[in-house]
C-alpha positions, 0 to 999 in steps of 0.5 A: 496502521500509518506510522512506520515508527509507531507501528513497530510497537503499536501494531499487534505483530501477530501476523507472522504467527497467524500466517505460519499457524503458530497461533489460531485466529480462533485463539487470538479472537477469543483473547481479544474478546475476553480482554474487551469484556474485562475492560471497564466501560469508561475505558473507551480508548482502549475498547475502541482499539480492540473493536478495531483490531477485531474488525481487522481480524474479520477482514483477514478471513474475508480476504482469504476467502476471496482468494479461495473463491477466485484463485485467479486473483494471484495471476490475473487482473480482477477486472479484465479491462485492465489487462493491457493497461501496463506492459507485462514485462517490467522495466528492469531498471526501475524495478530494481531501484524500487526493490533496493530502495534506491528510487531517490525518494527518501521516505519511500526508500527508507520503507523498503530498506526497513522491510528488507532488514526486518521482514515486516512493515506497517499497513499504510507503508506497504500500501505505498510501496505497492501503489508507487510501483504501480502508479508512478513507475507504471509497473505491472503488479505481478513483479512487484507483488512477488518481491514483496511476497518474498520480503514479508515474514507474514506473507499470507497469499489471500491478503497479499494478492488482494491488496496488491491489486487494490493498491494497483487499481485493477480491481475495478471496485476500489478507490484509485489511491495514489500515495504521494511519497513525499507527502507521506514522509511529512505526514508519517515521519515529520522529524525524519527519524525513520529516514535517518535510521535507514538512509545514513547516506543523507546525514549531510542533508539538513532536516528541513530538506530531508524529505525533498533532498534535491532541494538542499543547498548542498544537494549536488554534493550528495545527490548522484554520489552518495544517494541517487537522483530521483527516478521519476517525477512523483507529480507528473507520474501521478497525474499520468497514471490517474488519467490512464486509469480513469480512461479505462473506467470510462469505458461503456462496458467497464460497469457491468463487469465491476458490478459482478465483482461487487456481488462476488467479492464485497463483504455481506455488510457492504454488498447491499449498499455498494455500487460499482464506480461509474465510468464517467470522468471522475472528479479525482482527475481535478485533484490537486496532486500535491495533496494526493494521499 
């Protein structure tokens, strides 16, 4: 679910067929259970993978049910205290740069261009695209969410809009996760294979600077010519976004609404033990932002 390189072959790739009704959830679940029963107990690795896959199938249905229970999640912030957090009208230049894969951050742009070409992207990279739009670019989730919905061949409204709000920090009950687009590149594409596949304009940038081309000795020859300059500072933008998010979470009235959301939308398995985040200042504000997600 993490690597955009390995995800192409390691993920089931059944999501488009489920979304379009070409195969039923029952058929997939039963086939998975049959395979699990047929495996010898000693094959622990594969059995663990199949159990994990079964869990994902359950979450698939859980999120669809959330949209059926509360259709407004497609149009309104789940936690209404976030209504005035970001401007409803997006910054057109920033939105277009993000949509085209021209933000100046190679790994981020490679993910968007891969999505444009194939209509599919693995889970963690989808989350990163949405998080960067919401936190670093400070765009209201509706416009970026609509763009991604149009790109995904496996667009499923229930899953999509719930995830869009989760990755934008507007549910009020999920962890604030601000993905560092540079760190994600080093973690998920250490050799730069994925970046070089989708960003041929960086051919002249040495491997050691591929994730941060602005630091290369020949940066002036490439950046601003073949490849755009960065449209945001990922460290400063993450810090500013985190402070704004937690400013809302610290409000006295925040927790009551969050607890109501937990009761209605948390899974049955976790509902009894989950508590809404306390509205006090979080230790996350002091995290070293270079290590953020």
